N, CA, C and O of each residue as an XYZ file, in Angstrom:
376
protein
N      16.723     -4.182     -2.827
C      15.923     -3.385     -2.414
C      15.770     -3.236     -0.748
O      15.609     -4.272     -0.103
N      15.819     -2.032     -0.102
C      15.943     -2.448      1.383
C      14.610     -2.429      2.235
O      13.945     -1.400      2.118
N      14.002     -3.648      3.277
C      13.877     -3.720      4.117
C      12.695     -2.629      4.656
O      13.263     -1.650      5.142
N      11.105     -2.498      4.720
C      10.818     -1.545      4.664
C      10.574     -1.197      6.308
O       9.941     -2.178      6.698
N      10.776     -0.219      7.549
C      11.144     -0.356      8.547
C       9.480     -0.907      9.009
O       8.530     -0.640      8.274
N       9.331     -1.558     10.084
C       8.115     -2.251     10.339
C       7.381     -1.175     11.126
O       6.181     -1.446     11.160
N       7.770      0.304     11.973
C       7.405      1.270     12.484
C       7.489      2.389     11.515
O       7.837      3.500     11.915
N       7.193      2.175     10.252
C       7.020      3.149      9.396
C       5.516      2.921      9.022
O       4.985      1.812      9.077
N       4.834      4.142      8.614
C       3.774      5.197      8.430
C       3.468      5.463      7.455
O       3.858      6.593      7.161
N       2.662      4.758      6.354
C       2.308      5.275      4.929
C       0.990      5.701      4.614
O       0.081      5.071      5.155
N       0.640      6.799      3.723
C      -0.590      7.315      3.050
C      -0.571      7.370      1.865
O       0.445      6.864      1.389
N      -1.249      7.761      1.172
C      -1.521      7.803     -0.870
C      -0.938      9.537     -0.674
O      -1.357     10.524     -0.071
N      -0.064      9.308     -1.323
C       0.309     10.909     -1.661
C      -0.920     11.646     -1.596
O      -1.934     11.031     -1.265
N      -1.000     13.145     -1.922
C      -2.675     14.059     -2.134
C      -2.451     14.074     -3.323
O      -3.646     14.012     -3.610
N      -1.789     14.113     -4.645
C      -2.322     13.718     -6.079
C      -2.976     12.195     -6.342
O      -3.475     11.834     -7.408
N      -2.852     11.351     -5.073
C      -3.018     10.237     -6.078
C      -4.357      9.663     -5.131
O      -4.349      9.572     -3.903
N      -5.364      9.345     -5.937
C      -6.869      8.683     -5.452
C      -7.202      8.069     -6.087
O      -7.506      8.284     -7.260
N      -7.283      6.315     -5.005
C      -8.355      5.409     -5.112
C      -9.558      5.394     -5.668
O     -10.360      6.325     -5.584
N      -9.734      4.408     -6.225
C     -11.396      4.267     -6.365
C     -11.631      2.500     -7.002
O     -11.142      2.050     -8.038
N     -12.254      1.982     -6.307
C     -12.675      0.457     -5.700
C     -13.188      0.253     -7.123
O     -13.953      1.170     -7.420
N     -12.991     -0.832     -8.319
C     -13.567     -1.357     -9.760
C     -13.843     -2.995    -10.080
O     -13.116     -3.705    -10.775
N     -15.143     -3.429     -9.358
C     -14.392     -4.871     -8.827
C     -14.086     -5.775     -8.396
O     -14.617     -6.379     -7.463
N     -12.692     -6.187     -9.302
C     -11.951     -7.271     -8.796
C     -10.745     -6.134     -8.141
O      -9.674     -6.681     -7.878
N     -10.786     -5.220     -7.968
C      -9.659     -4.473     -7.548
C      -9.653     -2.860     -7.141
O     -10.354     -2.388     -6.246
N      -8.858     -2.212     -7.853
C      -9.138     -0.504     -8.146
C      -7.894      0.115     -8.715
O      -6.805     -0.418     -8.931
N      -8.216      1.134     -8.877
C      -7.944      2.076    -10.250
C      -7.022      3.398     -8.695
O      -7.248      3.871     -7.581
N      -6.101      3.370     -9.671
C      -5.270      4.457     -8.764
C      -4.880      5.670    -10.067
O      -4.115      5.469    -11.011
N      -5.818      7.208     -9.718
C      -4.969      8.383    -10.932
C      -4.042      9.336     -9.625
O      -4.113      9.675     -8.444
N      -3.256      9.427    -10.744
C      -2.718     10.018     -9.951
C      -2.642     12.005    -10.851
O      -2.088     12.344    -11.896
N      -3.265     12.653    -10.075
C      -4.166     13.629    -10.253
C      -2.707     15.213    -11.429
O      -2.871     15.978    -12.380
N      -1.845     14.954    -10.752
C      -0.889     15.519    -11.274
C      -0.181     15.572    -12.436
O       0.055     16.526    -13.178
N       0.326     13.682    -12.540
C       1.042     13.868    -14.712
C      -0.154     13.078    -15.371
O      -0.131     13.067    -16.602
N      -1.691     12.096    -14.460
C      -2.985     12.071    -14.946
C      -2.845     10.388    -15.420
O      -3.665      9.723    -16.053
N      -1.495      9.966    -14.868
C      -1.509      8.473    -14.917
C      -2.169      7.574    -14.486
O      -2.902      8.129    -13.667
N      -2.400      6.535    -14.494
C      -4.247      5.833    -14.050
C      -3.086      4.104    -13.784
O      -2.284      3.523    -14.515
N      -3.421      3.941    -12.871
C      -2.538      2.138    -12.290
C      -4.187      1.768    -11.774
O      -5.125      2.370    -11.252
N      -3.868      0.325    -12.298
C      -4.910     -0.891    -11.715
C      -4.249     -1.458    -11.164
O      -3.021     -1.483    -11.253
N      -5.238     -2.293    -10.167
C      -4.547     -2.543     -9.324
C      -5.320     -3.754     -8.430
O      -6.321     -3.417     -7.798
N      -4.829     -5.282     -8.366
C      -5.606     -6.024     -7.527
C      -6.317     -5.894     -6.712
O      -6.744     -4.774     -6.434
N      -6.824     -7.392     -5.806
C      -7.566     -6.873     -4.994
C      -6.161     -6.989     -3.976
O      -6.285     -6.061     -3.177
N      -5.555     -7.345     -3.833
C      -3.988     -7.705     -3.107
C      -4.095     -6.101     -2.739
O      -4.475     -5.524     -1.720
N      -3.657     -5.685     -3.857
C      -2.700     -4.178     -3.420
C      -4.108     -2.901     -2.879
O      -3.946     -1.922     -2.151
N      -5.443     -3.382     -3.556
C      -6.043     -2.829     -3.296
C      -6.192     -2.719     -1.630
O      -6.412     -1.653     -1.055
N      -6.023     -4.107     -0.908
C      -6.323     -4.133      0.791
C      -5.206     -3.228      1.059
O      -5.304     -2.127      1.600
N      -4.120     -3.790      0.632
C      -2.580     -2.535      1.034
C      -3.083     -1.301      0.852
O      -3.155     -0.816      1.982
N      -3.448     -0.571      0.111
C      -3.703      0.830      0.333
C      -4.748      1.133      0.628
O      -5.018      2.320      0.444
N      -5.681      0.360      1.136
C      -6.823      0.819      1.843
C      -6.391      0.865      3.367
O      -7.168      1.386      4.166
N      -5.605      0.525      3.651
C      -5.150      0.469      5.142
C      -4.073      1.497      5.566
O      -3.714      1.710      6.724
N      -3.480      2.278      4.116
C      -2.913      2.715      4.425
C      -3.710      4.285      5.116
O      -4.336      5.092      4.429
N      -3.439      4.405      6.762
C      -4.324      5.682      6.681
C      -3.574      7.150      7.149
O      -3.980      8.304      7.288
N      -2.560      6.624      7.275
C      -1.431      7.870      7.524
C      -1.388      7.174      9.160
O      -0.352      7.336      9.804
N      -2.312      6.562      9.658
C      -1.645      6.344     11.473
C      -1.472      5.251     11.404
O      -0.913      5.224     12.501
N      -1.413      3.610     10.900
C      -0.709      2.435     11.320
C       0.436      2.720     10.870
O       0.760      3.523      9.996
N       1.218      1.831     11.683
C       2.537      1.600     11.533
C       2.433      0.581      9.661
O       1.367      0.519      9.048
N       3.462      0.075      9.243
C       3.527     -0.810      8.696
C       3.314     -2.636      9.262
O       3.056     -3.554      8.484
N       3.479     -2.768     10.574
C       3.398     -3.733     11.344
C       1.993     -3.847     11.433
O       1.351     -4.844     11.102
N       1.620     -2.989     11.806
C       0.496     -3.099     12.069
C      -0.653     -3.125     10.454
O      -1.782     -3.604     10.553
N      -0.394     -2.835      9.758
C      -0.879     -3.063      8.663
C      -0.588     -4.370      8.229
O      -1.528     -4.693      7.503
N       0.570     -5.672      8.326
C       0.546     -6.241      7.798
C       0.079     -7.087      8.805
O       0.106     -8.252      8.408
N      -0.400     -6.961     10.114
C      -0.886     -8.076     11.083
C      -2.457     -7.872     10.565
O      -3.195     -8.857     10.585
N      -3.050     -6.371     10.024
C      -4.790     -6.171      9.280
C      -4.719     -7.846      7.945
O      -5.308     -8.907      7.734
N      -3.912     -7.265      7.576
C      -3.972     -8.353      5.918
C      -3.187     -9.511      6.217
O      -2.821    -10.213      5.274
N      -2.768     -9.919      7.789
C      -2.477    -11.517      7.712
C      -3.562    -11.613      8.081
O      -3.825    -12.490      7.258
N      -4.874    -11.440      8.835
C      -6.012    -12.002      9.420
C      -7.207    -12.019      8.130
O      -8.012    -12.940      7.994
N      -7.143    -10.934      7.323
C      -7.732    -10.910      5.779
C      -7.600    -12.134      5.101
O      -8.552    -12.844      4.777
N      -6.191    -12.421      4.847
C      -5.494    -13.231      3.721
C      -5.502    -14.585      4.871
O      -6.007    -15.548      4.295
N      -5.219    -14.836      5.876
C      -4.895    -16.105      6.705
C      -3.216    -16.236      6.339
O      -2.681    -17.341      6.413
N      -2.759    -15.525      6.105
C      -1.214    -16.107      6.036
C       0.057    -15.043      7.165
O      -0.060    -13.954      7.728
N       0.982    -15.867      7.087
C       1.699    -15.282      8.330
C       2.445    -14.050      8.095
O       2.351    -13.688      6.922
N       3.099    -13.349      8.773
C       3.374    -11.673      8.961
C       4.678    -12.060      7.784
O       4.580    -11.537      6.674
N       5.484    -12.679      7.976
C       6.912    -12.754      7.580
C       7.028    -13.033      5.736
O       7.927    -12.946      4.901
N       6.040    -13.282      5.730
C       5.622    -13.697      3.915
C       4.710    -12.577      3.998
O       4.797    -12.070      2.880
N       3.973    -11.970      4.603
C       3.300    -10.607      4.193
C       4.803    -10.045      3.988
O       5.372     -9.683      2.958
N       5.262    -10.102      5.378
C       6.143     -8.205      5.345
C       7.153     -8.170      4.513
O       7.898     -7.194      4.425
N       7.346     -9.862      3.414
C       8.423     -9.664      2.263
C       8.216     -9.343      1.427
O       9.003     -8.971      0.556
N       6.139     -9.399      1.381
C       6.202     -9.391      0.036
C       5.793     -8.170     -0.053
O       6.297     -7.525     -0.972
N       4.486     -7.252      1.093
C       4.183     -6.231      1.204
C       5.044     -5.328      1.216
O       4.764     -4.291      0.615
N       6.439     -5.446      1.944
C       7.599     -4.537      2.050
C       8.024     -3.776      0.201
O       8.149     -2.676     -0.338
N       8.088     -5.050     -0.097
C       8.825     -4.018     -1.914
C       7.466     -4.224     -2.525
O       7.833     -4.903     -3.484
N       6.375     -4.145     -2.642
C       4.671     -3.371     -3.047
C       5.214     -1.999     -2.455
O       5.389     -0.972     -3.110
N       5.460     -2.179     -1.027
C       5.774     -0.417     -0.296
C       6.612      0.842     -1.429
O       6.221      1.970     -1.730
N       7.798      0.141     -1.834
C       8.555      0.084     -2.160
C       8.695      0.976     -3.519
O       9.341      2.007     -3.707
N       7.852      0.207     -4.415
C       7.863      0.329     -5.913
C       6.616      1.513     -5.689
O       6.567      2.552     -6.347
N       5.463      1.065     -4.445
C       4.492      2.246     -4.528
C       5.313      3.794     -4.389
O       5.286      4.691     -5.232
N       5.927      3.805     -3.272
C       7.139      4.691     -3.025
C       7.614      4.811     -4.691
O       7.075      5.686     -5.369
N       8.385      4.127     -5.162
C       9.264      5.048     -6.119
C       7.981      5.329     -7.130
O       8.191      6.140     -8.032
N       6.987      4.869     -7.071
C       6.185      5.385     -8.394
C       5.421      6.539     -7.621
O       4.350      6.822     -8.158
N       5.714      7.244     -6.523
C       4.858      8.315     -6.059
C       3.302      8.608     -5.777
O       2.483      9.515     -5.922
N       3.398      7.138     -5.229
C       1.645      6.823     -5.204
C       1.528      6.952     -3.890
O       0.708      7.800     -3.537
N       2.502      5.957     -2.439
C       2.347      6.962     -1.769
C       3.660      7.660     -0.624
O       4.591      8.232     -1.190
N       3.681      7.608      0.498
C       4.188      8.623      0.822
C       4.680      8.001      2.457
O       3.880      7.368      3.146
N       5.632      8.201      2.765
C       5.651      7.952      4.007
C       5.666      9.345      5.057
O       6.409     10.291      4.797
N       4.857      9.349      6.133
C       4.717     10.184      6.866
C       5.319     10.208      8.534
O       5.162     11.067      9.401
N       5.983      9.035      8.567
C       6.863      9.535      9.858
C       8.557      9.394      9.713
O       9.287      9.747     10.639
């Protein structure tokens, strides 16, 4: 899987809606009716994808939140971002 460009900017797709529920979130794809459950980590990542922050800025925020190093987070969340792109939950803005 290719690495995510640190300058990439992501947001939820227009047909994706996220709602916090206890220890995580659910994402509903309104065009297909598919429902995804997310853990707290995925929810934290998705909540920071505002269509303005770069991937590296999101990683910095997550590093503070989870007290983890940027290199590890970049690898882990880069893989997650690729999966979310494949599932058409998020889209790249730039």
